[in-house]
Biopython code that builds the backbone (N, CA, C, O; Angstrom):
import numpy as np
from Bio.PDB.StructureBuilder import StructureBuilder

atoms = [
    (1, "VAL", "N", (-22.877, 8.326, 2.905)),
    (1, "VAL", "CA", (-21.712, 9.189, 3.015)),
    (1, "VAL", "C", (-20.506, 8.439, 2.480)),
    (1, "VAL", "O", (-20.213, 7.327, 2.921)),
    (2, "ARG", "N", (-19.822, 9.032, 1.550)),
    (2, "ARG", "CA", (-18.627, 8.427, 0.954)),
    (2, "ARG", "C", (-17.403, 8.801, 1.746)),
    (2, "ARG", "O", (-17.240, 9.944, 2.175)),
    (3, "SER", "N", (-16.539, 7.815, 1.935)),
    (3, "SER", "CA", (-15.296, 8.054, 2.649)),
    (3, "SER", "C", (-14.234, 8.536, 1.670)),
    (3, "SER", "O", (-14.119, 8.021, 0.559)),
    (4, "THR", "N", (-13.476, 9.510, 2.086)),
    (4, "THR", "CA", (-12.368, 9.989, 1.260)),
    (4, "THR", "C", (-11.078, 9.264, 1.615)),
    (4, "THR", "O", (-10.021, 9.546, 1.050)),
    (5, "GLU", "N", (-11.172, 8.331, 2.551)),
    (5, "GLU", "CA", (-10.007, 7.576, 2.977)),
    (5, "GLU", "C", (-9.657, 6.521, 1.920)),
    (5, "GLU", "O", (-10.550, 5.886, 1.360)),
    (6, "PRO", "N", (-8.355, 6.331, 1.647)),
    (6, "PRO", "CA", (-7.952, 5.307, 0.674)),
    (6, "PRO", "C", (-8.385, 3.903, 1.120)),
    (6, "PRO", "O", (-8.483, 3.623, 2.315)),
    (7, "ALA", "N", (-8.636, 3.045, 0.158)),
    (7, "ALA", "CA", (-9.093, 1.681, 0.454)),
    (7, "ALA", "C", (-8.088, 0.926, 1.322)),
    (7, "ALA", "O", (-8.479, 0.178, 2.218)),
    (8, "SER", "N", (-6.792, 1.121, 1.058)),
    (8, "SER", "CA", (-5.773, 0.422, 1.854)),
    (8, "SER", "C", (-5.829, 0.857, 3.313)),
    (8, "SER", "O", (-5.613, 0.044, 4.212)),
    (9, "SER", "N", (-6.112, 2.116, 3.551)),
    (9, "SER", "CA", (-6.219, 2.623, 4.913)),
    (9, "SER", "C", (-7.431, 2.027, 5.621)),
    (9, "SER", "O", (-7.365, 1.705, 6.808)),
    (10, "VAL", "N", (-8.526, 1.881, 4.900)),
    (10, "VAL", "CA", (-9.733, 1.274, 5.469)),
    (10, "VAL", "C", (-9.466, -0.182, 5.826)),
    (10, "VAL", "O", (-9.917, -0.656, 6.868)),
    (11, "THR", "N", (-8.737, -0.894, 4.972)),
    (11, "THR", "CA", (-8.407, -2.301, 5.225)),
    (11, "THR", "C", (-7.538, -2.435, 6.462)),
    (11, "THR", "O", (-7.786, -3.302, 7.301)),
    (12, "VAL", "N", (-6.530, -1.595, 6.588)),
    (12, "VAL", "CA", (-5.644, -1.650, 7.755)),
    (12, "VAL", "C", (-6.425, -1.325, 9.024)),
    (12, "VAL", "O", (-6.220, -1.967, 10.054)),
    (13, "ALA", "N", (-7.310, -0.348, 8.966)),
    (13, "ALA", "CA", (-8.123, 0.003, 10.129)),
    (13, "ALA", "C", (-9.037, -1.156, 10.525)),
    (13, "ALA", "O", (-9.202, -1.433, 11.713)),
    (14, "ALA", "N", (-9.626, -1.829, 9.551)),
    (14, "ALA", "CA", (-10.486, -2.981, 9.835)),
    (14, "ALA", "C", (-9.672, -4.121, 10.441)),
    (14, "ALA", "O", (-10.138, -4.805, 11.353)),
    (15, "ASN", "N", (-8.458, -4.325, 9.933)),
    (15, "ASN", "CA", (-7.591, -5.375, 10.467)),
    (15, "ASN", "C", (-7.213, -5.071, 11.917)),
    (15, "ASN", "O", (-7.221, -5.967, 12.762)),
    (16, "LEU", "N", (-6.888, -3.825, 12.201)),
    (16, "LEU", "CA", (-6.564, -3.435, 13.571)),
    (16, "LEU", "C", (-7.763, -3.645, 14.487)),
    (16, "LEU", "O", (-7.611, -4.087, 15.626)),
    (17, "ASN", "N", (-8.939, -3.332, 13.994)),
    (17, "ASN", "CA", (-10.159, -3.563, 14.761)),
    (17, "ASN", "C", (-10.331, -5.050, 15.074)),
    (17, "ASN", "O", (-10.755, -5.406, 16.173)),
    (18, "ASN", "N", (-10.006, -5.917, 14.118)),
    (18, "ASN", "CA", (-10.099, -7.364, 14.337)),
    (18, "ASN", "C", (-9.181, -7.830, 15.455)),
    (18, "ASN", "O", (-9.485, -8.807, 16.140)),
    (19, "GLN", "N", (-8.064, -7.143, 15.648)),
    (19, "GLN", "CA", (-7.106, -7.556, 16.667)),
    (19, "GLN", "C", (-7.592, -7.253, 18.083)),
    (19, "GLN", "O", (-6.942, -7.641, 19.054)),
    (20, "PHE", "N", (-8.712, -6.574, 18.207)),
    (20, "PHE", "CA", (-9.262, -6.280, 19.525)),
    (20, "PHE", "C", (-10.557, -7.032, 19.785)),
    (20, "PHE", "O", (-11.342, -6.644, 20.650)),
    (21, "GLU", "N", (-10.782, -8.098, 19.043)),
    (21, "GLU", "CA", (-11.980, -8.907, 19.255)),
    (21, "GLU", "C", (-11.595, -10.228, 19.919)),
    (21, "GLU", "O", (-11.605, -10.320, 21.147)),
    (22, "LEU", "N", (-11.267, -11.220, 19.156)),
    (22, "LEU", "CA", (-10.915, -12.545, 19.686)),
    (22, "LEU", "C", (-9.670, -12.523, 20.571)),
    (22, "LEU", "O", (-9.651, -13.224, 21.582)),
    (23, "PRO", "N", (-8.643, -11.763, 20.246)),
    (23, "PRO", "CA", (-7.448, -11.772, 21.105)),
    (23, "PRO", "C", (-7.678, -11.311, 22.539)),
    (23, "PRO", "O", (-6.897, -11.668, 23.420)),
    (24, "VAL", "N", (-8.716, -10.538, 22.800)),
    (24, "VAL", "CA", (-8.983, -10.122, 24.179)),
    (24, "VAL", "C", (-9.262, -11.351, 25.042)),
    (24, "VAL", "O", (-8.821, -11.421, 26.189)),
    (25, "LEU", "N", (-9.990, -12.314, 24.495)),
    (25, "LEU", "CA", (-10.231, -13.573, 25.219)),
    (25, "LEU", "C", (-8.924, -14.319, 25.458)),
    (25, "LEU", "O", (-8.750, -14.961, 26.494)),
    (26, "PHE", "N", (-8.015, -14.231, 24.505)),
    (26, "PHE", "CA", (-6.703, -14.859, 24.628)),
    (26, "PHE", "C", (-5.910, -14.226, 25.768)),
    (26, "PHE", "O", (-5.320, -14.938, 26.581)),
    (27, "TYR", "N", (-5.890, -12.893, 25.833)),
    (27, "TYR", "CA", (-5.133, -12.200, 26.875)),
    (27, "TYR", "C", (-5.657, -12.553, 28.259)),
    (27, "TYR", "O", (-4.878, -12.837, 29.170)),
    (28, "VAL", "N", (-6.969, -12.534, 28.415)),
    (28, "VAL", "CA", (-7.568, -12.857, 29.713)),
    (28, "VAL", "C", (-7.281, -14.310, 30.080)),
    (28, "VAL", "O", (-6.967, -14.610, 31.232)),
    (29, "LEU", "N", (-7.388, -15.205, 29.111)),
    (29, "LEU", "CA", (-7.119, -16.622, 29.359)),
    (29, "LEU", "C", (-5.676, -16.832, 29.791)),
    (29, "LEU", "O", (-5.417, -17.564, 30.746)),
    (30, "CYS", "N", (-4.743, -16.205, 29.106)),
    (30, "CYS", "CA", (-3.324, -16.353, 29.470)),
    (30, "CYS", "C", (-3.065, -15.882, 30.893)),
    (30, "CYS", "O", (-2.381, -16.562, 31.658)),
    (31, "LEU", "N", (-3.603, -14.732, 31.252)),
    (31, "LEU", "CA", (-3.433, -14.232, 32.617)),
    (31, "LEU", "C", (-4.071, -15.166, 33.636)),
    (31, "LEU", "O", (-3.481, -15.445, 34.680)),
    (32, "ALA", "N", (-5.270, -15.647, 33.339)),
    (32, "ALA", "CA", (-5.966, -16.541, 34.271)),
    (32, "ALA", "C", (-5.204, -17.853, 34.442)),
    (32, "ALA", "O", (-5.081, -18.356, 35.559)),
    (33, "LEU", "N", (-4.695, -18.409, 33.354)),
    (33, "LEU", "CA", (-3.922, -19.649, 33.448)),
    (33, "LEU", "C", (-2.636, -19.436, 34.231)),
    (33, "LEU", "O", (-2.236, -20.286, 35.026)),
    (34, "HIS", "N", (-1.999, -18.309, 34.004)),
    (34, "HIS", "CA", (-0.750, -18.021, 34.726)),
    (34, "HIS", "C", (-1.003, -17.883, 36.229)),
    (34, "HIS", "O", (-0.270, -18.450, 37.039)),
    (35, "VAL", "N", (-2.025, -17.142, 36.591)),
    (35, "VAL", "CA", (-2.319, -16.880, 38.001)),
    (35, "VAL", "C", (-2.700, -18.171, 38.741)),
    (35, "VAL", "O", (-2.390, -18.325, 39.923)),
    (36, "THR", "N", (-3.366, -19.083, 38.051)),
    (36, "THR", "CA", (-3.840, -20.318, 38.702)),
    (36, "THR", "C", (-2.909, -21.505, 38.471)),
    (36, "THR", "O", (-3.264, -22.639, 38.793)),
    (37, "ASN", "N", (-1.730, -21.258, 37.920)),
    (37, "ASN", "CA", (-0.772, -22.340, 37.620)),
    (37, "ASN", "C", (-1.371, -23.390, 36.694)),
    (37, "ASN", "O", (-1.145, -24.586, 36.880)),
    (38, "GLY", "N", (-2.118, -22.955, 35.715)),
    (38, "GLY", "CA", (-2.772, -23.874, 34.798)),
    (38, "GLY", "C", (-2.022, -24.076, 33.488)),
    (38, "GLY", "O", (-2.559, -24.677, 32.558)),
    (39, "VAL", "N", (-0.808, -23.592, 33.404)),
    (39, "VAL", "CA", (-0.047, -23.691, 32.157)),
    (39, "VAL", "C", (0.752, -24.984, 32.136)),
    (39, "VAL", "O", (1.457, -25.316, 33.088)),
    (40, "ASN", "N", (0.626, -25.703, 31.031)),
    (40, "ASN", "CA", (1.496, -26.851, 30.781)),
    (40, "ASN", "C", (1.905, -26.808, 29.306)),
    (40, "ASN", "O", (1.537, -25.877, 28.590)),
    (41, "TYR", "N", (2.649, -27.790, 28.859)),
    (41, "TYR", "CA", (3.144, -27.758, 27.480)),
    (41, "TYR", "C", (2.019, -27.836, 26.446)),
    (41, "TYR", "O", (2.119, -27.228, 25.381)),
    (42, "LEU", "N", (0.969, -28.565, 26.743)),
    (42, "LEU", "CA", (-0.155, -28.677, 25.808)),
    (42, "LEU", "C", (-0.833, -27.323, 25.612)),
    (42, "LEU", "O", (-1.042, -26.889, 24.479)),
    (43, "ILE", "N", (-1.172, -26.662, 26.706)),
    (43, "ILE", "CA", (-1.855, -25.366, 26.592)),
    (43, "ILE", "C", (-0.918, -24.321, 25.998)),
    (43, "ILE", "O", (-1.357, -23.438, 25.260)),
    (44, "LEU", "N", (0.357, -24.417, 26.316)),
    (44, "LEU", "CA", (1.330, -23.485, 25.749)),
    (44, "LEU", "C", (1.412, -23.644, 24.231)),
    (44, "LEU", "O", (1.454, -22.656, 23.499)),
    (45, "ALA", "N", (1.434, -24.885, 23.767)),
    (45, "ALA", "CA", (1.462, -25.142, 22.320)),
    (45, "ALA", "C", (0.178, -24.628, 21.662)),
    (45, "ALA", "O", (0.227, -24.022, 20.592)),
    (46, "LEU", "N", (-0.962, -24.869, 22.300)),
    (46, "LEU", "CA", (-2.229, -24.376, 21.751)),
    (46, "LEU", "C", (-2.238, -22.858, 21.634)),
    (46, "LEU", "O", (-2.700, -22.310, 20.633)),
    (47, "MET", "N", (-1.736, -22.190, 22.644)),
    (47, "MET", "CA", (-1.730, -20.725, 22.610)),
    (47, "MET", "C", (-0.805, -20.189, 21.521)),
    (47, "MET", "O", (-1.105, -19.170, 20.898)),
    (48, "TRP", "N", (0.320, -20.870, 21.290)),
    (48, "TRP", "CA", (1.208, -20.440, 20.198)),
    (48, "TRP", "C", (0.556, -20.676, 18.842)),
    (48, "TRP", "O", (0.753, -19.891, 17.914)),
    (49, "ILE", "N", (-0.217, -21.747, 18.720)),
    (49, "ILE", "CA", (-0.955, -21.974, 17.475)),
    (49, "ILE", "C", (-1.984, -20.874, 17.286)),
    (49, "ILE", "O", (-2.203, -20.414, 16.165)),
    (50, "PHE", "N", (-2.621, -20.446, 18.376)),
    (50, "PHE", "CA", (-3.561, -19.335, 18.282)),
    (50, "PHE", "C", (-2.858, -18.076, 17.773)),
    (50, "PHE", "O", (-3.363, -17.399, 16.877)),
    (51, "VAL", "N", (-1.706, -17.769, 18.339)),
    (51, "VAL", "CA", (-0.943, -16.587, 17.909)),
    (51, "VAL", "C", (-0.613, -16.694, 16.421)),
    (51, "VAL", "O", (-0.768, -15.725, 15.678)),
    (52, "ALA", "N", (-0.160, -17.864, 15.991)),
    (52, "ALA", "CA", (0.167, -18.060, 14.571)),
    (52, "ALA", "C", (-1.073, -17.873, 13.700)),
    (52, "ALA", "O", (-0.987, -17.300, 12.614)),
    (53, "SER", "N", (-2.225, -18.354, 14.172)),
    (53, "SER", "CA", (-3.459, -18.199, 13.388)),
    (53, "SER", "C", (-3.843, -16.728, 13.261)),
    (53, "SER", "O", (-4.361, -16.315, 12.224)),
    (54, "ARG", "N", (-3.596, -15.934, 14.297)),
    (54, "ARG", "CA", (-3.902, -14.500, 14.236)),
    (54, "ARG", "C", (-2.949, -13.774, 13.281)),
    (54, "ARG", "O", (-3.373, -12.894, 12.532)),
    (55, "TYR", "N", (-1.663, -14.140, 13.307)),
    (55, "TYR", "CA", (-0.715, -13.548, 12.356)),
    (55, "TYR", "C", (-1.118, -13.892, 10.925)),
    (55, "TYR", "O", (-1.094, -13.041, 10.036)),
    (56, "PHE", "N", (-1.490, -15.160, 10.717)),
    (56, "PHE", "CA", (-1.900, -15.589, 9.383)),
    (56, "PHE", "C", (-3.161, -14.838, 8.955)),
    (56, "PHE", "O", (-3.262, -14.388, 7.813)),
    (57, "HIS", "N", (-4.118, -14.703, 9.872)),
    (57, "HIS", "CA", (-5.353, -13.977, 9.583)),
    (57, "HIS", "C", (-5.045, -12.537, 9.177)),
    (57, "HIS", "O", (-5.597, -12.036, 8.197)),
    (58, "ALA", "N", (-4.171, -11.875, 9.924)),
    (58, "ALA", "CA", (-3.808, -10.488, 9.609)),
    (58, "ALA", "C", (-3.089, -10.405, 8.265)),
    (58, "ALA", "O", (-3.335, -9.490, 7.479)),
    (59, "TRP", "N", (-2.205, -11.360, 8.007)),
    (59, "TRP", "CA", (-1.461, -11.371, 6.740)),
    (59, "TRP", "C", (-2.425, -11.519, 5.559)),
    (59, "TRP", "O", (-2.320, -10.793, 4.570)),
    (60, "VAL", "N", (-3.363, -12.466, 5.670)),
    (60, "VAL", "CA", (-4.337, -12.666, 4.593)),
    (60, "VAL", "C", (-5.189, -11.412, 4.423)),
    (60, "VAL", "O", (-5.444, -10.974, 3.302)),
    (61, "HIS", "N", (-5.626, -10.839, 5.541)),
    (61, "HIS", "CA", (-6.478, -9.656, 5.490)),
    (61, "HIS", "C", (-5.772, -8.486, 4.793)),
    (61, "HIS", "O", (-6.392, -7.737, 4.038)),
    (62, "LEU", "N", (-4.489, -8.343, 5.054)),
    (62, "LEU", "CA", (-3.755, -7.195, 4.504)),
    (62, "LEU", "C", (-3.187, -7.447, 3.111)),
    (62, "LEU", "O", (-2.731, -6.508, 2.458)),
    (63, "THR", "N", (-3.206, -8.691, 2.646)),
    (63, "THR", "CA", (-2.670, -8.982, 1.308)),
    (63, "THR", "C", (-3.807, -9.345, 0.352)),
    (63, "THR", "O", (-4.409, -8.461, -0.259)),
    (64, "SER", "N", (-4.096, -10.611, 0.224)),
    (64, "SER", "CA", (-5.099, -11.060, -0.758)),
    (64, "SER", "C", (-6.530, -10.837, -0.295)),
    (64, "SER", "O", (-7.432, -10.693, -1.119)),
    (65, "ASN", "N", (-6.746, -10.808, 1.022)),
    (65, "ASN", "CA", (-8.074, -10.697, 1.621)),
    (65, "ASN", "C", (-9.018, -11.802, 1.135)),
    (65, "ASN", "O", (-10.208, -11.574, 0.917)),
    (66, "ASP", "N", (-8.456, -13.003, 0.971)),
    (66, "ASP", "CA", (-9.238, -14.180, 0.588)),
    (66, "ASP", "C", (-10.129, -14.567, 1.778)),
    (66, "ASP", "O", (-9.634, -15.013, 2.813)),
    (67, "LEU", "N", (-11.422, -14.394, 1.621)),
    (67, "LEU", "CA", (-12.340, -14.614, 2.737)),
    (67, "LEU", "C", (-12.359, -16.061, 3.213)),
    (67, "LEU", "O", (-12.574, -16.320, 4.397)),
    (68, "ARG", "N", (-12.135, -17.008, 2.301)),
    (68, "ARG", "CA", (-12.102, -18.420, 2.725)),
    (68, "ARG", "C", (-10.943, -18.653, 3.681)),
    (68, "ARG", "O", (-11.116, -19.295, 4.717)),
    (69, "LEU", "N", (-9.758, -18.138, 3.347)),
    (69, "LEU", "CA", (-8.599, -18.313, 4.225)),
    (69, "LEU", "C", (-8.776, -17.562, 5.533)),
    (69, "LEU", "O", (-8.444, -18.072, 6.603)),
    (70, "ARG", "N", (-9.298, -16.357, 5.441)),
    (70, "ARG", "CA", (-9.526, -15.569, 6.656)),
    (70, "ARG", "C", (-10.512, -16.268, 7.575)),
    (70, "ARG", "O", (-10.294, -16.341, 8.784)),
    (71, "ARG", "N", (-11.587, -16.777, 7.011)),
    (71, "ARG", "CA", (-12.605, -17.463, 7.810)),
    (71, "ARG", "C", (-12.015, -18.703, 8.477)),
    (71, "ARG", "O", (-12.268, -18.962, 9.654)),
    (72, "ARG", "N", (-11.241, -19.455, 7.732)),
    (72, "ARG", "CA", (-10.636, -20.673, 8.294)),
    (72, "ARG", "C", (-9.656, -20.354, 9.415)),
    (72, "ARG", "O", (-9.647, -21.032, 10.443)),
    (73, "SER", "N", (-8.831, -19.325, 9.224)),
    (73, "SER", "CA", (-7.866, -18.979, 10.271)),
    (73, "SER", "C", (-8.584, -18.416, 11.494)),
    (73, "SER", "O", (-8.177, -18.679, 12.626)),
    (74, "PHE", "N", (-9.648, -17.646, 11.278)),
    (74, "PHE", "CA", (-10.428, -17.144, 12.404)),
    (74, "PHE", "C", (-11.082, -18.300, 13.150)),
    (74, "PHE", "O", (-11.051, -18.342, 14.380)),
    (75, "PHE", "N", (-11.674, -19.237, 12.415)),
    (75, "PHE", "CA", (-12.330, -20.387, 13.028)),
    (75, "PHE", "C", (-11.327, -21.226, 13.819)),
    (75, "PHE", "O", (-11.628, -21.666, 14.928)),
    (76, "LEU", "N", (-10.140, -21.448, 13.258)),
    (76, "LEU", "CA", (-9.098, -22.189, 13.968)),
    (76, "LEU", "C", (-8.764, -21.495, 15.283)),
    (76, "LEU", "O", (-8.697, -22.139, 16.329)),
    (77, "GLY", "N", (-8.556, -20.190, 15.231)),
    (77, "GLY", "CA", (-8.252, -19.441, 16.442)),
    (77, "GLY", "C", (-9.380, -19.516, 17.457)),
    (77, "GLY", "O", (-9.129, -19.670, 18.652)),
    (78, "ALA", "N", (-10.623, -19.408, 16.994)),
    (78, "ALA", "CA", (-11.770, -19.467, 17.894)),
    (78, "ALA", "C", (-11.877, -20.833, 18.566)),
    (78, "ALA", "O", (-12.173, -20.921, 19.758)),
    (79, "VAL", "N", (-11.639, -21.894, 17.806)),
    (79, "VAL", "CA", (-11.683, -23.254, 18.377)),
    (79, "VAL", "C", (-10.578, -23.421, 19.413)),
    (79, "VAL", "O", (-10.801, -24.015, 20.468)),
    (80, "ILE", "N", (-9.393, -22.902, 19.122)),
    (80, "ILE", "CA", (-8.282, -23.023, 20.073)),
    (80, "ILE", "C", (-8.585, -22.267, 21.351)),
    (80, "ILE", "O", (-8.323, -22.766, 22.445)),
    (81, "ILE", "N", (-9.137, -21.064, 21.223)),
    (81, "ILE", "CA", (-9.498, -20.299, 22.422)),
    (81, "ILE", "C", (-10.573, -21.034, 23.218)),
    (81, "ILE", "O", (-10.522, -21.069, 24.448)),
    (82, "LEU", "N", (-11.542, -21.619, 22.525)),
    (82, "LEU", "CA", (-12.574, -22.401, 23.210)),
    (82, "LEU", "C", (-11.943, -23.569, 23.967)),
    (82, "LEU", "O", (-12.282, -23.810, 25.125)),
    (83, "LEU", "N", (-11.033, -24.289, 23.325)),
    (83, "LEU", "CA", (-10.344, -25.399, 23.996)),
    (83, "LEU", "C", (-9.553, -24.906, 25.202)),
    (83, "LEU", "O", (-9.510, -25.565, 26.241)),
    (84, "GLY", "N", (-8.928, -23.743, 25.053)),
    (84, "GLY", "CA", (-8.187, -23.168, 26.176)),
    (84, "GLY", "C", (-9.086, -22.843, 27.353)),
    (84, "GLY", "O", (-8.720, -23.094, 28.501)),
    (85, "TRP", "N", (-10.267, -22.283, 27.078)),
    (85, "TRP", "CA", (-11.199, -21.965, 28.160)),
    (85, "TRP", "C", (-11.763, -23.233, 28.792)),
    (85, "TRP", "O", (-12.004, -23.271, 29.998)),
    (86, "ILE", "N", (-11.973, -24.263, 27.988)),
    (86, "ILE", "CA", (-12.421, -25.546, 28.542)),
    (86, "ILE", "C", (-11.341, -26.115, 29.450)),
    (86, "ILE", "O", (-11.625, -26.609, 30.541)),
    (87, "TRP", "N", (-10.085, -26.037, 28.980)),
    (87, "TRP", "CA", (-8.957, -26.501, 29.801)),
    (87, "TRP", "C", (-8.921, -25.741, 31.125)),
    (87, "TRP", "O", (-8.737, -26.334, 32.188)),
    (88, "PHE", "N", (-9.099, -24.429, 31.049)),
    (88, "PHE", "CA", (-9.070, -23.598, 32.256)),
    (88, "PHE", "C", (-10.178, -24.016, 33.219)),
    (88, "PHE", "O", (-9.944, -24.124, 34.423)),
    (89, "ALA", "N", (-11.372, -24.251, 32.700)),
    (89, "ALA", "CA", (-12.487, -24.686, 33.554)),
    (89, "ALA", "C", (-12.181, -26.033, 34.201)),
    (89, "ALA", "O", (-12.436, -26.229, 35.389)),
    (90, "LEU", "N", (-11.635, -26.957, 33.417)),
    (90, "LEU", "CA", (-11.276, -28.269, 33.969)),
    (90, "LEU", "C", (-10.164, -28.149, 35.002)),
    (90, "LEU", "O", (-10.141, -28.876, 35.995)),
    (91, "HIS", "N", (-9.251, -27.230, 34.755)),
    (91, "HIS", "CA", (-8.167, -26.984, 35.717)),
    (91, "HIS", "C", (-8.742, -26.451, 37.029)),
    (91, "HIS", "O", (-8.350, -26.895, 38.108)),
    (92, "LEU", "N", (-9.673, -25.496, 36.932)),
    (92, "LEU", "CA", (-10.273, -24.953, 38.151)),
    (92, "LEU", "C", (-11.063, -26.003, 38.920)),
    (92, "LEU", "O", (-11.128, -25.968, 40.148)),
    (93, "LEU", "N", (-11.662, -26.939, 38.185)),
    (93, "LEU", "CA", (-12.409, -28.033, 38.824)),
    (93, "LEU", "C", (-11.490, -29.159, 39.274)),
    (93, "LEU", "O", (-11.946, -30.167, 39.814)),
    (94, "GLN", "N", (-10.204, -28.981, 39.049)),
    (94, "GLN", "CA", (-9.151, -29.954, 39.397)),
    (94, "GLN", "C", (-9.358, -31.302, 38.722)),
    (94, "GLN", "O", (-9.044, -32.345, 39.297)),
    (95, "VAL", "N", (-9.890, -31.280, 37.496)),
    (95, "VAL", "CA", (-10.057, -32.490, 36.709)),
    (95, "VAL", "C", (-8.759, -32.804, 35.969)),
    (95, "VAL", "O", (-8.408, -33.969, 35.782)),
    (96, "VAL", "N", (-8.057, -31.767, 35.554)),
    (96, "VAL", "CA", (-6.770, -31.947, 34.858)),
    (96, "VAL", "C", (-5.650, -31.311, 35.642)),
    (96, "VAL", "O", (-4.495, -31.358, 35.218)),
]
sb = StructureBuilder()
sb.init_structure("model")
sb.init_model(0)
sb.init_chain("A")
sb.init_seg("    ")
for serial, (resi, resn, name, xyz) in enumerate(atoms, 1):
    if name == "N":
        sb.init_residue(resn, " ", resi, " ")
    sb.init_atom(name, np.array(xyz, "f"), 0.0, 1.0, " ", f" {name:<3s}", serial, name[0])
structure = sb.get_structure()
């Protein structure tokens, strides 16, 4: 089945869909860290880097759509979220 939707519209829809994948883990992590008093300057800086990586990912997706850049920015964001969840686990275990 062929879509009659313009290519730019399909790209924007795909980009919006991407914003509801990895960022959901970010939202839950931020709330969990806030509720448990697990926020410090290190985790705050990491979360801002995550936000910047998502903006960069969206910008690349909506402009050049260079898959190498998109993959790298996605990977950076995923690693940061993983580090954030590790920090949260260590915080709950009272290691940090």
